[in-house]
C-alpha positions as CSV (number, residue, x, y, z in Angstrom):
1,M,-0.4,10.7,11.8
2,S,3.1,11.7,10.7
3,R,4.8,9.9,7.9
4,V,7.7,9.0,10.3
5,Y,5.2,7.5,12.8
6,A,3.3,5.7,10.1
7,R,6.5,4.1,8.8
8,G,7.5,3.0,12.3
9,H,4.0,1.7,12.9
10,R,4.1,-0.4,9.7
11,R,7.6,-1.6,10.5
12,A,6.3,-2.9,13.8
13,G,3.6,-4.6,11.9
14,V,6.2,-6.2,9.6
15,L,8.0,-7.7,12.6
16,A,4.7,-8.9,14.1
17,A,3.8,-10.6,10.8
18,A,7.2,-12.3,10.7
19,A,6.6,-13.8,14.1
20,A,3.1,-14.9,13.1
21,V,4.2,-16.6,10.0
22,A,7.1,-18.3,11.8
23,A,4.6,-19.7,14.3
24,A,2.2,-20.8,11.5
25,G,4.2,-23.9,10.9
26,L,3.2,-25.2,14.3
27,L,-0.5,-25.1,13.7
28,S,-2.2,-28.5,13.2
29,T,-5.5,-27.3,11.8
30,A,-6.3,-25.3,8.7
31,P,-7.6,-21.8,8.9
32,A,-11.1,-21.0,7.7
33,A,-11.3,-21.4,3.9
34,Q,-11.7,-18.3,1.7
35,A,-12.9,-18.2,-1.9
36,A,-10.3,-15.6,-3.0
37,P,-7.3,-13.7,-1.8
38,P,-8.0,-11.2,1.0
39,T,-9.9,-8.2,-0.3
40,P,-7.6,-5.2,-0.7
41,V,-8.3,-1.7,0.4
42,S,-10.7,0.3,-1.7
43,A,-9.6,2.4,-4.6
44,S,-9.9,5.6,-2.6
45,T,-7.9,4.2,0.2
46,A,-5.3,2.8,-2.2
47,R,-5.0,6.3,-3.7
48,S,-4.4,7.7,-0.2
49,Y,-1.9,5.0,0.5
50,L,-0.1,5.5,-2.8
51,G,0.4,9.2,-1.9
52,Q,2.1,8.2,1.4
53,L,4.6,5.7,-0.1
54,T,8.2,6.9,-0.5
55,V,9.1,7.6,-4.1
56,A,12.6,6.5,-4.8
57,A,14.6,5.3,-7.8
58,E,14.4,1.5,-7.9
59,G,17.4,-0.1,-6.2
60,S,19.9,-2.5,-7.6
61,G,19.1,-6.2,-8.0
62,S,22.6,-7.0,-6.9
63,G,22.7,-9.8,-4.4
64,Y,19.1,-10.9,-5.0
65,S,18.2,-14.5,-4.9
66,R,14.8,-16.2,-4.5
67,D,16.4,-18.3,-1.8
68,L,16.6,-15.1,0.4
69,F,12.8,-15.2,0.5
70,P,12.1,-18.7,1.9
71,H,8.7,-19.5,0.4
72,W,6.1,-22.2,0.3
73,I,6.7,-22.9,4.0
74,T,4.6,-25.3,6.0
75,Q,1.4,-23.6,7.1
76,Y,-0.3,-26.5,8.9
77,G,0.0,-30.3,8.9
78,S,1.6,-31.2,5.5
79,C,0.2,-28.2,3.7
80,N,2.6,-25.5,2.5
81,T,1.7,-22.0,1.3
82,R,1.2,-23.0,-2.3
83,E,-1.3,-25.8,-1.4
84,V,-3.2,-23.5,0.9
85,V,-3.6,-20.9,-1.9
86,L,-4.6,-23.5,-4.4
87,E,-7.3,-24.8,-2.0
88,R,-8.4,-21.2,-1.2
89,D,-8.6,-19.9,-4.7
90,G,-10.0,-23.0,-6.4
91,A,-13.4,-24.6,-6.7
92,N,-14.1,-28.2,-5.5
93,V,-10.5,-28.8,-4.7
94,R,-9.6,-32.2,-3.5
95,Q,-6.2,-32.8,-1.8
96,N,-4.4,-36.1,-1.1
97,S,-2.8,-37.1,2.2
98,S,0.2,-34.9,1.4
99,C,-2.1,-31.9,0.9
100,A,-1.3,-31.8,-2.9
101,A,-4.3,-30.7,-5.0
102,V,-5.3,-33.7,-7.1
103,S,-8.5,-32.2,-8.6
104,G,-10.5,-29.0,-8.8
105,S,-10.7,-26.0,-11.0
106,W,-9.0,-22.6,-10.9
107,Y,-10.1,-19.4,-12.5
108,S,-7.3,-17.0,-13.3
109,P,-8.4,-13.4,-12.9
110,F,-5.4,-12.1,-14.7
111,D,-6.5,-13.6,-18.0
112,G,-10.0,-15.1,-17.5
113,A,-8.9,-18.7,-18.1
114,T,-10.0,-21.7,-16.1
115,W,-7.7,-24.6,-15.5
116,Y,-8.4,-28.1,-14.2
117,A,-4.9,-29.2,-13.3
118,A,-2.9,-27.6,-10.5
119,S,0.2,-28.0,-12.6
120,D,-1.3,-25.3,-15.0
121,V,-1.5,-22.8,-12.1
122,D,1.2,-20.7,-10.5
123,I,0.9,-18.8,-7.2
124,D,1.8,-15.2,-8.1
125,H,3.5,-12.9,-5.7
126,V,1.5,-9.7,-6.6
127,V,4.5,-7.7,-5.7
128,P,7.3,-9.9,-7.0
129,L,10.1,-10.9,-4.7
130,A,12.8,-9.3,-6.9
131,E,10.7,-6.1,-7.1
132,A,10.4,-6.1,-3.3
133,W,14.2,-6.6,-3.0
134,R,14.7,-3.5,-5.2
135,S,12.2,-1.5,-3.2
136,G,13.6,-2.0,0.3
137,A,13.5,-5.7,1.2
138,N,17.2,-6.0,0.6
139,S,17.6,-4.5,4.1
140,W,15.1,-6.9,5.8
141,T,15.9,-9.9,7.9
142,T,15.4,-13.4,6.6
143,S,12.4,-13.7,8.9
144,E,10.8,-10.6,7.4
145,R,11.4,-11.8,3.8
146,R,9.9,-15.2,4.8
147,S,6.8,-13.5,6.1
148,F,6.5,-11.4,2.9
149,A,6.9,-14.4,0.6
150,N,4.2,-16.4,2.4
151,D,1.8,-13.6,3.3
152,L,-1.7,-15.0,3.4
153,T,-3.2,-12.0,5.3
154,R,-2.6,-9.3,2.7
155,P,-3.7,-9.7,-1.0
156,Q,-0.2,-10.7,-2.0
157,L,-0.7,-14.3,-3.2
158,I,-3.1,-15.4,-6.0
159,A,-3.5,-18.5,-8.1
160,V,-3.2,-17.6,-11.8
161,T,-2.3,-19.1,-15.2
162,D,1.3,-20.2,-15.1
163,N,2.5,-18.7,-18.4
164,V,0.8,-15.4,-17.6
165,N,2.6,-15.3,-14.3
166,Q,5.9,-16.1,-16.1
167,S,5.3,-13.3,-18.6
168,K,4.9,-10.9,-15.8
169,G,8.2,-11.9,-14.3
170,D,9.4,-9.3,-11.8
171,R,7.9,-6.3,-13.6
172,D,6.0,-3.5,-11.8
173,P,2.7,-1.9,-13.1
174,A,4.6,0.6,-15.2
175,E,5.8,-2.4,-17.2
176,W,3.1,-5.0,-16.8
177,L,-0.6,-5.2,-16.0
178,P,-3.0,-8.1,-16.2
179,P,-4.2,-8.9,-19.7
180,L,-7.8,-8.8,-18.5
181,T,-8.4,-5.1,-18.3
182,S,-11.4,-5.4,-16.0
183,Y,-9.1,-6.8,-13.3
184,R,-6.5,-4.0,-13.4
185,C,-8.2,-1.9,-10.8
186,M,-8.2,-4.8,-8.3
187,Y,-4.6,-5.5,-9.2
188,A,-3.6,-1.9,-8.5
189,R,-5.4,-2.0,-5.2
190,M,-3.7,-5.3,-4.3
191,W,-0.3,-3.9,-5.2
192,V,-0.6,-0.7,-3.3
193,H,-2.1,-2.4,-0.2
194,T,0.9,-4.8,-0.1
195,K,3.5,-2.2,-0.7
196,Y,2.0,0.1,2.0
197,H,1.8,-2.6,4.6
198,W,5.4,-3.7,4.0
199,D,6.7,-0.2,3.7
200,L,8.2,-0.6,0.3
201,T,9.1,2.3,-2.0
202,V,7.7,3.0,-5.5
203,D,9.6,4.6,-8.4
204,S,8.1,7.5,-10.3
205,A,6.9,5.5,-13.3
206,E,5.4,2.9,-11.1
207,K,3.5,5.5,-9.1
208,S,2.2,7.2,-12.3
209,A,1.0,3.9,-13.7
210,L,-0.8,3.1,-10.4
211,Q,-2.4,6.5,-10.2
212,S,-3.7,6.2,-13.7
213,V,-5.3,2.8,-13.0
214,L,-6.7,3.8,-9.6
215,N,-8.2,7.1,-11.0
216,G,-10.2,5.0,-13.4
217,C,-11.6,2.7,-10.8
């Protein structure tokens, strides 16, 4: 498959995903529960995907705003994306009539901590919204950015310790990796899987860091 065809094929997938997420708010029943984020591609596939990503200098953050990526949209009933991920990634999660998690426990694979209050947990965008903006999402439609910010199909959303997520900010793997070293291979696979699906670019330092992690998987 040519790179041009592959890019066009994934672009079509982005548009299809946008339509699917837009329709998700009309659903009245919850999808099947999962115990963790969707499993990313294998390390060998991630290495292949990484080799196919366009390498380009990171773009400008000019014009970026989180509001350009409408997130935590309604997925079904009164449940938004955050509450769906909290229920999916947690254990023994109980939700009230508004779908807010009122009890349960959450293990954060980034740092190995376990939390018992949803307020201690953030939903991390594995590929941060600002990073996506600088890697090509600045040219997307609002519908595409909404789909990316609420992507429950790819391994793009994960419940983690709030201050660890905040320390990550919008940094890429050349600048930040999970403190728990045993999770770094999984994180690199998640990152590449997401960037490949959404046809985002990587800069040279980012690619080198990902290669180093994936070669050690």
